[in-house]
Each structure stands twice: as C-alpha cells, then as structure tokens.
VMD Tcl script that draws the C-alpha trace (Angstrom):
set ca {
  {-0.20 -0.30 0.06}
  {2.99 2.42 0.52}
  {3.88 1.69 -2.87}
  {0.71 3.49 -4.15}
  {1.18 6.37 -1.45}
  {-2.21 4.62 0.59}
  {-2.34 4.59 4.07}
  {-5.26 2.42 6.06}
  {-7.61 3.92 7.53}
  {-7.97 1.90 11.09}
  {-11.05 3.97 12.38}
  {-12.99 2.89 9.18}
  {-11.75 -0.21 8.32}
  {-13.68 -3.21 9.76}
  {-13.76 -7.04 9.02}
  {-15.83 -9.99 9.93}
  {-14.83 -13.59 10.44}
  {-17.91 -15.56 9.37}
  {-18.61 -19.46 9.00}
  {-20.30 -22.47 10.54}
  {-20.76 -22.98 14.59}
  {-17.93 -25.56 14.55}
  {-15.60 -23.48 12.34}
  {-16.34 -20.13 14.70}
  {-15.73 -22.19 17.73}
  {-12.16 -22.71 17.11}
  {-11.50 -18.81 17.31}
  {-11.06 -17.58 20.64}
  {-13.11 -14.31 20.86}
  {-14.31 -12.67 17.67}
  {-11.40 -14.11 15.33}
  {-7.87 -13.03 13.98}
  {-6.12 -9.48 14.03}
  {-5.34 -8.34 10.60}
  {-1.78 -6.50 10.39}
  {-0.88 -4.19 7.43}
  {2.28 -2.18 8.63}
  {2.11 -0.58 11.91}
  {-1.71 -0.69 11.62}
  {-3.76 -3.55 13.17}
  {-7.57 -3.88 12.72}
  {-9.45 -6.51 15.22}
  {-12.07 -8.76 14.18}
  {-15.74 -7.03 15.23}
  {-18.88 -9.27 16.31}
  {-21.22 -6.62 13.55}
  {-19.83 -4.22 10.82}
  {-21.89 -2.37 8.55}
  {-21.51 -2.65 4.84}
  {-23.64 -0.25 2.86}
  {-25.90 0.66 5.49}
  {-27.05 -3.02 6.07}
  {-25.58 -4.59 9.83}
  {-24.50 -8.24 9.26}
  {-23.52 -10.10 12.10}
  {-21.18 -12.90 13.12}
  {-23.61 -15.62 12.04}
  {-24.92 -13.52 9.07}
  {-28.47 -12.84 10.24}
  {-30.17 -9.38 9.53}
  {-31.59 -9.47 13.46}
  {-29.48 -6.05 14.48}
  {-30.41 -4.97 11.41}
  {-33.88 -4.78 11.43}
  {-34.32 -4.16 14.71}
  {-32.10 -0.95 14.14}
  {-34.40 0.26 11.39}
  {-37.55 -0.05 13.39}
  {-36.09 1.63 16.18}
  {-35.33 4.62 13.27}
  {-38.88 3.73 11.73}
  {-40.90 4.18 15.34}
  {-38.81 7.30 16.02}
  {-39.80 8.88 12.29}
  {-43.08 8.56 12.58}
  {-43.51 10.11 15.73}
}
mol new
graphics top color blue
foreach p $ca { graphics top sphere $p radius 0.5 }
foreach p [lrange $ca 0 end-1] q [lrange $ca 1 end] { graphics top cylinder $p $q radius 0.2 }
display resetview
C-alpha cells in the first residue's frame, strides 16, 4: 500500500470472520487480527456494509431492530 501512497484508515476499517458454528468455535474471541504495517485491525461481531448491519452468524436481527427503531422515531 505504501508503494501506491495509500494508508489504511483503522478508524473506518472493519472486518468480520464468518463461518459455521464449528469453524467459529475454533477462534478465541472474535477471530484473528489483521496487521498491515504498523496498523492492526481487530475482528468485530457486527459490521455495517452499505448501511446494512451484518453479524457474525450472518443474521439480520440487529439490522431489523435498528431499522424498526429508526422507523418508529421518524413516525412519531
């Protein structure tokens, strides 16, 4: 990345480890951390991709709850 004069923005970078319950149970915590030069990005249990909240088990439960809260807020 440095050859192209790019820098990793660790404040905005998120990653998610997904898989079956069996494969996820092999990780301790949320999964491994990615290291790019001096920057380290740790895995999260939920990420937002184009406004959609995606969780580790690929369910949209959190997204639906956030959308319903925001909908009720605007309907009041």
